[in-house]
Structures are given as structure tokens and as C-alpha cells.
C-alpha positions as CSV (number, residue, x, y, z in Angstrom):
1,X,113.7,182.4,71.8
2,X,116.7,181.6,73.9
3,X,115.2,183.8,76.7
4,X,111.9,181.9,76.4
5,X,113.6,178.5,76.6
6,X,115.7,179.7,79.6
7,X,112.5,180.8,81.4
8,X,110.7,177.5,80.5
9,X,113.7,175.4,81.8
10,X,113.7,177.3,85.1
11,X,109.9,176.8,85.5
12,X,110.2,173.1,84.8
13,X,113.1,172.8,87.3
14,X,111.1,174.5,90.0
15,X,108.0,172.3,89.3
16,X,110.2,169.2,89.6
17,X,111.8,170.4,92.8
18,X,108.4,171.1,94.4
19,X,106.7,167.9,93.2
20,X,109.5,165.5,94.0
21,X,109.2,165.8,97.8
22,X,105.4,165.5,97.5
23,X,105.8,162.3,95.4
24,X,108.3,160.9,97.8
25,X,106.0,161.7,100.7
26,X,103.0,160.0,99.1
27,X,105.1,156.9,98.0
28,X,103.6,153.6,99.1
29,X,105.8,151.4,101.2
30,X,107.1,148.3,99.3
31,X,106.4,144.9,100.9
32,X,107.7,141.5,99.8
33,X,105.6,138.5,100.9
34,X,107.7,135.3,101.0
35,X,105.7,132.1,100.7
36,X,105.3,128.9,98.7
37,X,105.7,126.1,101.3
38,X,104.2,125.7,104.8
39,X,102.6,123.2,107.1
40,X,99.7,125.7,107.1
41,X,97.4,126.8,104.3
42,X,99.8,129.2,102.6
43,X,97.7,129.4,99.3
44,X,95.1,131.3,101.5
45,X,97.5,133.1,103.9
46,X,99.8,134.7,101.4
47,X,96.8,136.1,99.4
48,X,95.1,137.3,102.6
49,X,98.4,139.1,103.6
50,X,98.5,140.9,100.2
51,X,94.9,142.0,100.5
52,X,95.5,143.3,104.0
53,X,98.6,145.3,103.0
54,X,97.4,146.6,99.7
55,X,93.8,147.4,100.7
56,X,95.2,149.7,103.5
57,X,96.5,152.1,100.9
58,X,99.8,152.2,102.7
59,X,101.6,149.4,100.9
60,X,102.1,147.9,97.5
61,X,103.2,144.3,97.9
62,X,104.8,141.7,95.7
63,X,104.7,137.9,96.3
64,X,107.6,135.6,95.7
65,X,106.9,131.8,95.9
66,X,109.5,129.0,96.3
67,X,109.4,125.8,94.4
68,X,107.1,123.1,95.8
69,X,108.5,120.9,98.6
70,X,111.3,118.8,97.3
71,X,111.6,120.9,94.2
72,X,114.5,122.9,92.7
73,X,115.2,125.9,94.9
74,X,118.4,127.0,93.0
75,X,116.6,129.9,91.3
76,X,114.9,131.2,94.5
77,X,116.7,134.5,94.9
78,X,114.4,137.4,96.0
79,X,115.8,140.9,95.9
80,X,115.2,141.6,99.5
81,X,117.1,144.9,99.5
82,X,114.5,146.4,97.1
83,X,111.8,146.4,99.7
84,X,111.0,148.4,102.8
85,X,109.7,145.3,104.7
86,X,109.8,141.5,104.1
87,X,106.8,139.5,105.4
88,X,107.7,135.8,106.1
89,X,104.9,133.4,105.4
90,X,107.2,130.4,104.9
91,X,108.0,127.1,106.5
92,X,109.6,124.5,104.3
93,X,112.8,123.4,102.5
94,X,116.0,125.3,103.1
95,X,116.8,128.2,100.8
96,X,120.0,128.2,98.7
97,X,123.0,129.4,100.7
98,X,123.3,132.6,98.6
99,X,119.7,133.4,99.4
100,X,120.4,132.9,103.1
101,X,123.3,135.3,102.9
102,X,121.3,137.9,101.0
103,X,118.5,137.7,103.6
104,X,121.0,138.1,106.5
105,X,122.7,141.0,104.8
106,X,119.3,142.7,104.4
107,X,118.3,142.1,108.0
108,X,121.7,143.0,109.5
109,X,121.8,146.2,107.4
110,X,118.7,147.4,109.2
111,X,116.0,145.8,107.1
112,X,112.4,145.4,108.3
113,X,110.9,141.9,108.8
114,X,107.5,140.7,109.8
115,X,107.5,137.1,111.2
116,X,104.0,135.9,110.6
117,X,102.5,132.8,112.4
118,X,104.0,129.5,111.2
119,X,107.1,131.3,109.8
120,X,108.4,130.8,113.3
121,X,108.4,127.0,112.7
122,X,111.0,127.3,109.9
123,X,114.7,126.6,109.8
124,X,115.1,125.1,113.3
125,X,118.8,124.4,112.5
126,X,119.7,127.9,111.3
127,X,121.1,129.6,114.3
128,X,120.9,133.1,112.9
129,X,117.3,132.7,111.8
130,X,116.4,131.6,115.3
131,X,117.9,134.9,116.6
132,X,115.8,136.8,114.1
133,X,112.5,135.2,115.3
134,X,113.5,135.0,119.0
135,X,111.0,132.2,119.7
136,X,110.0,129.3,117.5
137,X,108.3,125.9,117.7
138,X,108.1,122.4,116.2
139,X,110.5,121.1,113.6
140,X,112.6,119.3,116.3
141,X,113.1,122.2,118.6
142,X,114.0,121.2,122.2
143,X,115.8,122.7,125.2
144,X,118.9,122.8,123.0
145,X,117.1,125.6,121.0
146,X,116.8,127.8,124.1
147,X,114.4,128.3,127.0
148,X,110.6,128.5,127.1
149,X,109.4,132.1,127.6
150,X,106.2,132.8,129.4
151,X,104.8,135.3,132.0
152,X,104.2,134.8,135.7
153,X,102.5,137.8,137.4
154,X,103.2,139.8,134.4
155,X,107.0,139.2,134.5
156,X,108.9,137.1,131.9
157,X,110.2,133.7,132.9
158,X,113.0,131.9,131.0
159,X,112.5,128.2,131.7
160,X,115.2,125.7,130.6
161,X,113.1,122.6,131.5
162,X,113.7,119.9,128.9
163,X,111.0,119.3,126.3
164,X,109.8,120.0,122.8
165,X,109.2,123.5,121.6
166,X,105.8,124.5,120.1
167,X,102.2,123.5,120.8
168,X,98.7,124.9,120.8
169,X,95.3,124.1,122.1
170,X,92.0,124.1,120.3
171,X,91.1,127.0,118.1
172,X,89.0,129.6,119.9
173,X,88.3,133.3,120.4
174,X,90.5,134.6,123.2
175,X,91.4,137.9,124.9
176,X,94.6,139.7,124.2
177,X,96.5,141.5,127.0
178,X,98.6,144.5,126.3
179,X,102.1,144.5,127.8
180,X,103.6,147.8,126.5
181,X,101.0,150.5,125.8
182,X,103.7,153.0,124.8
183,X,105.2,151.2,121.9
184,X,104.3,152.8,118.5
185,X,102.8,149.6,117.2
186,X,100.2,149.4,119.9
187,X,100.0,153.0,121.2
188,X,96.3,154.0,121.3
189,X,95.0,150.4,121.0
190,X,92.9,148.9,123.8
191,X,94.7,147.1,126.6
192,X,92.3,144.1,126.3
193,X,90.3,142.9,123.3
194,X,88.9,139.7,121.9
195,X,90.7,138.2,119.0
196,X,88.8,136.1,116.4
197,X,88.9,132.3,116.4
198,X,92.6,131.3,116.1
199,X,95.3,129.0,117.4
200,X,97.2,130.2,120.4
201,X,100.9,129.2,120.2
202,X,102.4,128.1,123.5
203,X,105.5,126.4,124.8
204,X,107.6,128.3,122.3
205,X,111.3,128.4,122.9
206,X,114.5,129.8,121.4
207,X,117.1,132.5,122.1
208,X,114.2,134.5,123.6
209,X,115.8,137.9,122.6
210,X,112.5,139.7,122.8
211,X,112.9,143.4,122.9
212,X,109.3,144.7,123.4
213,X,106.6,142.3,124.4
214,X,103.4,143.9,123.1
215,X,100.5,141.4,123.6
216,X,100.1,138.1,125.4
217,X,97.3,135.6,125.9
218,X,96.4,132.9,128.5
219,X,96.6,129.4,127.1
220,X,93.8,127.6,129.0
221,X,94.6,124.0,130.1
222,X,91.1,122.8,129.5
223,X,91.4,123.8,125.9
224,X,94.7,121.9,125.5
225,X,97.0,124.9,126.3
226,X,100.0,125.3,128.6
227,X,98.1,126.9,131.4
228,X,100.4,129.9,131.2
229,X,100.4,133.5,129.9
230,X,102.1,133.2,126.6
231,X,103.9,135.8,124.4
232,X,102.0,136.4,121.1
233,X,103.1,139.7,119.6
234,X,106.5,141.3,120.1
235,X,109.5,142.9,118.6
236,X,112.9,141.3,118.4
237,X,116.3,142.6,119.6
238,X,118.6,141.9,116.6
239,X,121.1,144.6,115.8
240,X,119.9,147.5,113.6
241,X,116.9,145.5,112.2
242,X,113.3,146.2,113.0
243,X,111.6,142.9,113.5
244,X,107.9,142.3,114.3
245,X,106.8,138.8,115.3
246,X,103.1,138.1,115.4
247,X,102.0,134.5,116.2
248,X,98.4,135.2,115.4
249,X,96.6,134.5,112.1
250,X,96.1,130.8,111.4
251,X,94.7,130.6,107.9
252,X,91.3,129.2,107.3
253,X,90.1,127.0,104.5
254,X,89.4,130.0,102.2
255,X,89.7,133.7,102.0
256,X,86.0,133.9,102.8
257,X,86.2,131.6,105.8
258,X,89.3,132.9,107.5
259,X,88.3,134.4,110.9
260,X,91.8,134.7,112.4
261,X,93.0,136.8,109.5
262,X,89.7,138.6,109.0
263,X,89.9,139.8,112.6
264,X,90.2,143.6,112.6
265,X,92.6,143.3,115.5
266,X,94.9,141.0,113.7
267,X,94.9,143.2,110.6
268,X,95.5,146.3,112.5
269,X,98.5,144.8,114.2
270,X,99.8,143.4,111.0
271,X,99.6,146.9,109.3
272,X,101.0,148.8,112.2
273,X,103.8,146.2,112.7
274,X,104.7,146.3,109.0
275,X,104.7,150.1,108.9
276,X,107.0,150.2,112.0
277,X,109.3,147.7,110.4
278,X,109.5,149.8,107.3
279,X,109.9,153.3,108.8
280,X,110.4,153.0,112.6
281,X,107.2,155.0,113.1
282,X,103.4,154.3,113.0
283,X,101.1,157.0,111.7
284,X,97.9,154.9,111.6
285,X,95.0,155.9,113.9
286,X,92.9,153.5,115.9
287,X,90.4,152.1,113.4
288,X,86.7,152.4,114.3
289,X,86.1,148.7,113.9
290,X,88.8,147.6,116.3
291,X,87.6,144.8,118.6
292,X,86.6,145.5,122.2
293,X,87.1,143.6,125.4
294,X,83.5,142.3,124.9
295,X,83.2,141.5,121.2
296,X,85.2,140.5,118.1
297,X,85.2,142.5,114.8
298,X,85.8,141.2,111.3
299,X,86.7,142.7,107.9
300,X,85.1,140.2,105.4
301,X,86.7,141.9,102.4
302,X,90.0,142.7,104.1
303,X,89.4,146.4,103.8
304,X,90.0,148.6,106.9
305,X,86.9,150.5,108.1
306,X,87.9,154.1,108.7
């Protein structure tokens, strides 16, 4: 009997040793979506972000919501360090100081952060946050926040001209222009493609510590834009952290009427950026439904077409 138990124990130990690496290999990445206040339609955007992440099969996501504007924020204390990537969909009241400290500890320890759309409007007076996003807009940002960043003949310009930070023209479909085809997030994606109807942020300013500019777009003056080639998708140079900033994705009135976030190009960048933030690598192949330089492409149920 003792010999049988000994053999059984050895077999179980071997099975555990073999299956554990497989389980770890197949583990979904954990994402935390932070939302609850925004000058944009966050009740739609945070749900769309969760659908995009979870429907990919790569992530399992949780959502944490703050109190309503002007409400009690004292209990808002997400466990950032339990996640592979934090997706910011927030622009509103200040967080408690302990939460700020916990977030900075997570980021400065090498955490992954996705800065999504109007999250770069947040916390204009928080110096360290502005370094995390590199460029921001609105909420009183001026030349004191840092220079404008745009491109002339494909080269970055840092412009200290006085003026407010943040604006955009009319919502429209527009072409995206690749600026670094070798970066893992965009490697294998088309150099030029048409993004679904969206805002195009321009005149953004801040510390401008962009590490890898990935895509830009031209803000047409006749549509209310700056008349310049503007940065739209990039990584941020901030210590050990992996930070992906995507200015695309203005939320529509409903999940069903949400072209900027239903755009297959936006979703692909969001998923690739989140994976890179979490792991430093991107294993996703070019999806068959990715937009072209002649036409847009949409995922009405937020599920990637493989």
C-alpha cells in the first residue's frame, strides 16, 4: 500500500509539473479599466473597451468606477498591482492621494498603461501624470504645460508658442500614417489606412516625452483642424513603464452606434497596444478585416474577424 501511494504521489507531482507551465502559458492577461467620470460618453466607452479586450480571447478585464462627479472618492483604491495592464478611460475629479501614490508606484515599477482618448484630458495639474501621458489637452493646459508637438516633413517639431492645449475639428473618417513600421505594436500593419468616423485631436501639448511615434494624421483646416500633421498613437518614455497612448476612439451614443470604437483599425491597435504594455511583445497577426487605404472596416459586435 505504501509503495502504491508513493507511486501515485510521484505521478501526481509529474502531472502537476507538466500542466503548470501549460496553464501559465495559456493564462489570459489581466486588464483593469478605470472609468466612472469623463467629459465623454464613458458609460459607452468603458463597456466597449471591455468587449474589445475580452472578445479577443487574450484578456480578461475588470472595471472599476469612481464615484460620480463631486461624490465621495475616499474609497476609490484600485489594486493596480494585481493587473498586467491598466486602461485609463477617466477624466474627472482628483483621486485620493493614496490612490495617486499607488498608481505611480505601479507605473514606476514597470507597469503597463494604456492612455485612451480623453484620459489625456485628465489631471492637468498633476506633473507626474502629465509625464505619463506625454501630451494632453484642455482642462486649462497652456504653454506652461509644455510645447505643442506636431510633424513637419515627417520630423517632430516642439513649438512653445503661447496658447491653449487641445482642440479638434469635425468628426470624420481620416487616413492614418505610419511613422515606425518596426515597432511590435504596428509591425505588419499597413502604412496607410482609413479610420472610422472620429475626432482627431490636435494642438496637444505637454512634456512631449514621446518614445515611439506610431501613427499620425493630418488635421485639415477646412474641417476645423490645426492644418498640421498631428501625433495620434505613440508610446511614452517614462522609466521602466510600458505606456501606450492612443488618442483615437471617441465614444458614440450607444454600443451599436459607435463607429470610432467599432473600427477594426482602432480595435487592433488597442489590443496590440495592451498586449505590448502587459508583456513587451505582440503575438497578434494582422487581422483579415483590417482597414485599407481605400476603405474602412467595422466590427459591429466587437469581435475580431480572424
